[in-house]
N, C-alpha and C positions, 0 to 999 in steps of 0.2 A: 639585177640579174635577169637574163633572158633564157628561156628554155625553148629549144627549136630542134628541127632535124639537123643532123650533122651535115657538113659539106665535105667534099673530097679533100679540101685543103686542111681539114682538121684531123685526118686519120692519125698522123704522127702524134699530135697533142693528146688524142684519145688514148693512144697506146701508152703514153707517159702517165696519164691519169690512172689507168688501170694498173700499171706496174707499181706505181707509188702507193696507191690505195690498198692493194693486196700484198705488197711487199714481195712480189714474185712475178714471173712473166706469164704464167699459164693462162690467167684470165685475159690478158692482152692478146695472147695468141688465139684464144677461143674467139674473141671478137673478130680478129682478122680471118680466121677460118670460117666463121659463120658468113661473113661477107663474101669470101671467095667461093663458097659452096652455093651461094644464092639463097641461103636460109634466113638471112637477116631481112625482116619485114620492114622495120624502121629502127633507127638508131638516133637517140636524142642526146643533145649536149646542153649543159647549163653553162652559159658564158657570163662571167662577171668581170667587169672592167677590161673586156677584150681578151680575157684568159679563159680557156676551157677548164672549168673547175669541177665538173661532174659529167657523168655519162651513164646512159642506160640503154641496153640492147633488148629488143623484142624480136624473137625469132620464131620461125614456123615449127610446129610440132605435128606429129601424126597422132590423131585422136578420133573418136567416133563423131566428131563435129569440128568445125573450124576453130583451131586453138593456137595460142601463142605461148611461148615461154618468156618470162621476164628474167633477165640476167645475162651478164653481170650488171650490177649497179655499183658505180664507183664514184667517190668524191675525194678530192685532195684532202689530206689530213687537216690542213690549216683552215679548211672551209667546212668541216663537219660541224654538226649541231647548229646549222644556220638555215635548215629547211631545204637545202638543195636536193637531196635524195627524194624527199617528199614531193617536191615540185616535179621532178623528173617522172616519178611513178604516177602521180595524178595526171600529168599530160599524156603519158603512155596509155593509161586506162581510158582517158577521153578519146584518144585517137583509135584505140581498139574498139570502143563503142561506136564511134562514127563510121568505122569501116565494117561494122557488123560481125566482128569476131565473136564467137559464142563463149569463149573462155580464155582466161590467162592463168597459167600455172606459174608458181614460183617455189623455189626451194630456199628457205631462209628462216630467220627468227620469227616465230609466230607473234611474239610481243610487238615487234615492229610492223610486220605486214598486216596484222589484223586491223589496224587503224584505217586501211584502205579498202577493207571489205574482203580480203583474202581469208579463206576459211579452211581449216584442216579437214573438217567434216565433209566438205564438198569434194575433196580429193581422195578421201578414204577408200572409195570403191574402185579406184583405178589401179590397174596393175602396171608397175613401173619399177625399174631398178632403184629409183629414188623414193619409193613409197615409204612412208613413216611419218613421224611427228613434225617434220619440217617441210613436207610437201603440202602446199595449199593451192586452192583454186578460187577464182573470182569469175562471175559471169557479168561482164560489163553491161550496165543498164538493165539487167534482168535480175529476178530473184533467184532463179534456179538455172542449173546447167541443162542442156537438152537431154542428157543422159547422166546417170550417176554411177555407171560401171563401164568397164571396157579397158582396153590397153592404150596407154599413152606412151609415146616415144619422143624424147628430146632429139633435136638434130644430132647427127652423127658426131659433130665436132665436140659435143659435151663429153663424149667418152674419154677424151684426152685428159679430163680433170680427175678421173677416178683414181 
């Protein structure tokens, strides 16, 4: 399996992965909308035997410091529990650190995302429509975020998921 940046020729395959993984079209449309709006910072694919088996999107957020949103993360059902999502997330965190992003926020299952360093406590002081027990933050390559309070806003395209 190879994890790398998506190529333009993989957009249709990514859409299929998103639709199958989530069992609906909204997350696939979110990915397309993030790209179209220029909010996608980088989009990773996991390719296994020439097939796009997983995808993770990192998009621009408004925050008191340079921040990204992780999501959606999708893996084909037959490829789950093989480490694909973990590899996509680790690669995304490494790219975030290399590009000097101060934070990555994610909305998801704390039991899963905690293993990568995401922390509910780091996100607790931020005002967001998504604030709560599933909003977590990570400071790539650092111990702390540059600020622990403020307003964070996901890209406008995320509003379509509400």
